[in-house]
VMD Tcl script that draws the C-alpha trace (Angstrom):
set ca {
  {12.01 -6.90 14.67}
  {12.23 -6.52 10.91}
  {13.70 -3.45 9.30}
  {11.11 -0.67 9.14}
  {8.36 -2.66 10.87}
  {7.49 0.17 13.26}
  {7.44 2.63 10.38}
  {5.07 0.40 8.42}
  {2.76 0.15 11.43}
  {2.84 3.93 11.82}
  {2.04 4.28 8.11}
  {-0.93 1.93 8.60}
  {-2.20 4.09 11.47}
  {-1.83 7.17 9.27}
  {-3.76 5.34 6.53}
  {-6.60 4.70 9.01}
  {-6.69 8.33 10.15}
  {-6.47 9.69 6.61}
  {-9.07 7.19 5.40}
  {-11.56 8.21 8.09}
  {-10.97 11.90 7.34}
  {-11.44 11.28 3.61}
  {-14.70 9.44 4.28}
  {-15.96 12.31 6.46}
  {-14.89 14.89 3.87}
  {-16.49 12.86 1.09}
  {-19.79 12.52 2.94}
  {-19.77 16.24 3.73}
  {-19.19 17.05 0.08}
  {-21.94 14.67 -1.06}
  {-24.37 16.13 1.49}
  {-23.68 19.71 0.34}
  {-22.49 20.65 3.82}
  {-22.24 24.34 4.70}
  {-18.68 23.62 5.87}
  {-17.61 23.23 2.25}
  {-19.84 26.00 0.89}
  {-17.41 28.54 -0.53}
  {-16.89 29.81 -4.05}
  {-14.22 27.56 -5.52}
  {-13.44 26.59 -9.06}
  {-12.28 22.96 -9.17}
  {-9.83 21.92 -11.85}
  {-11.86 18.82 -12.67}
  {-15.50 18.23 -11.83}
  {-17.68 19.63 -9.08}
  {-17.85 19.35 -5.32}
  {-20.18 16.36 -5.67}
  {-17.67 14.54 -7.89}
  {-14.83 15.19 -5.45}
  {-17.07 13.92 -2.66}
  {-17.34 10.56 -4.41}
  {-13.60 10.47 -5.12}
  {-12.78 11.23 -1.47}
  {-15.26 8.66 -0.21}
  {-13.89 5.90 -2.46}
  {-10.27 6.74 -1.65}
  {-11.07 6.76 2.07}
  {-12.56 3.27 1.85}
  {-9.54 2.06 -0.15}
  {-7.22 3.55 2.49}
  {-9.00 1.65 5.25}
  {-8.73 -1.58 3.24}
  {-5.01 -0.99 2.66}
  {-4.45 -0.21 6.34}
  {-6.15 -3.45 7.36}
  {-3.99 -5.43 4.98}
  {-0.79 -3.74 6.23}
  {-1.75 -4.32 9.88}
  {-2.29 -8.02 9.18}
  {1.18 -8.14 7.59}
  {0.30 -8.91 4.01}
  {2.92 -7.95 1.43}
  {0.20 -7.00 -1.04}
  {-1.12 -4.50 1.50}
  {2.13 -2.56 1.38}
  {2.02 -2.24 -2.39}
  {-1.70 -1.46 -2.34}
  {-1.12 1.12 0.42}
  {1.61 2.81 -1.62}
  {-0.69 2.95 -4.66}
  {-3.64 4.33 -2.67}
  {-1.46 6.89 -0.86}
  {-0.14 8.01 -4.26}
  {-3.71 8.50 -5.51}
  {-4.58 10.45 -2.36}
  {-1.51 12.66 -2.87}
  {-2.62 13.40 -6.44}
  {-6.16 14.09 -5.21}
  {-4.78 16.50 -2.60}
  {-2.85 18.41 -5.24}
  {-5.92 18.64 -7.47}
  {-7.94 19.88 -4.48}
  {-5.39 22.65 -3.84}
  {-7.58 25.55 -5.12}
  {-10.37 24.66 -2.70}
  {-8.43 24.01 0.51}
  {-4.76 24.99 0.16}
  {-3.48 24.30 3.69}
  {-5.49 21.12 4.13}
  {-4.32 19.85 0.73}
  {-0.67 20.45 1.56}
  {-1.10 18.65 4.90}
  {-2.76 15.64 3.26}
  {-0.07 15.60 0.57}
  {2.65 15.53 3.25}
  {0.91 12.73 5.16}
  {0.58 10.74 1.94}
  {4.31 11.08 1.26}
  {5.04 9.93 4.82}
  {2.80 6.89 4.30}
  {4.55 6.04 1.02}
  {7.96 6.31 2.70}
  {6.90 4.22 5.68}
  {5.57 1.43 3.51}
  {8.47 1.51 1.04}
  {11.18 1.27 3.72}
  {9.75 -1.90 5.27}
  {11.65 -5.07 4.39}
  {10.43 -8.64 4.77}
  {13.91 -10.05 5.22}
  {15.80 -10.16 8.52}
  {19.53 -9.41 8.00}
  {20.62 -11.47 11.04}
  {18.61 -14.47 9.89}
  {19.98 -14.15 6.36}
  {23.57 -14.11 7.65}
  {22.92 -17.15 9.85}
  {21.39 -18.99 6.90}
  {24.62 -18.46 4.99}
  {26.55 -20.07 7.86}
  {28.56 -16.98 8.78}
  {29.20 -16.39 12.47}
  {30.37 -12.83 11.90}
  {29.07 -10.42 9.31}
  {31.33 -10.57 6.31}
  {32.74 -7.29 5.01}
  {32.00 -6.71 1.37}
  {35.01 -7.30 -0.81}
  {35.88 -7.67 -4.43}
  {33.86 -10.25 -6.35}
  {35.39 -13.69 -6.72}
  {35.25 -15.37 -10.08}
  {35.47 -19.11 -10.41}
}
mol new
graphics top color blue
foreach p $ca { graphics top sphere $p radius 0.5 }
foreach p [lrange $ca 0 end-1] q [lrange $ca 1 end] { graphics top cylinder $p $q radius 0.2 }
display resetview
């Protein structure tokens, strides 16, 4: 198993869950749901605007999760970028839903960490490719 592979898969599952929740929240905001009917002053835009933003980010999260699950390298980078945008959106949504925004921000940071830690290279395979039977301790550089 590659380094961080389980973490990347967990991050992809979190992307799916967060994406579905963002889509639901976005549709509720676009439909003027009574669930979101409270006096709130948004920093930028209105509830309808944030509904569109949440809906689009939710769809992007699902796309990134699919790419990560299929093992594409681009999916990791795309997932990190989308999770960063979701974290920023959560902080901008702080006046409306403080606890929910902090939770989404924390999940986004966990997703970023899980996707950033994953490595495509296998240390054992790399050592065997160099022809070393035992791992070589790092030493001073040799100049020729």
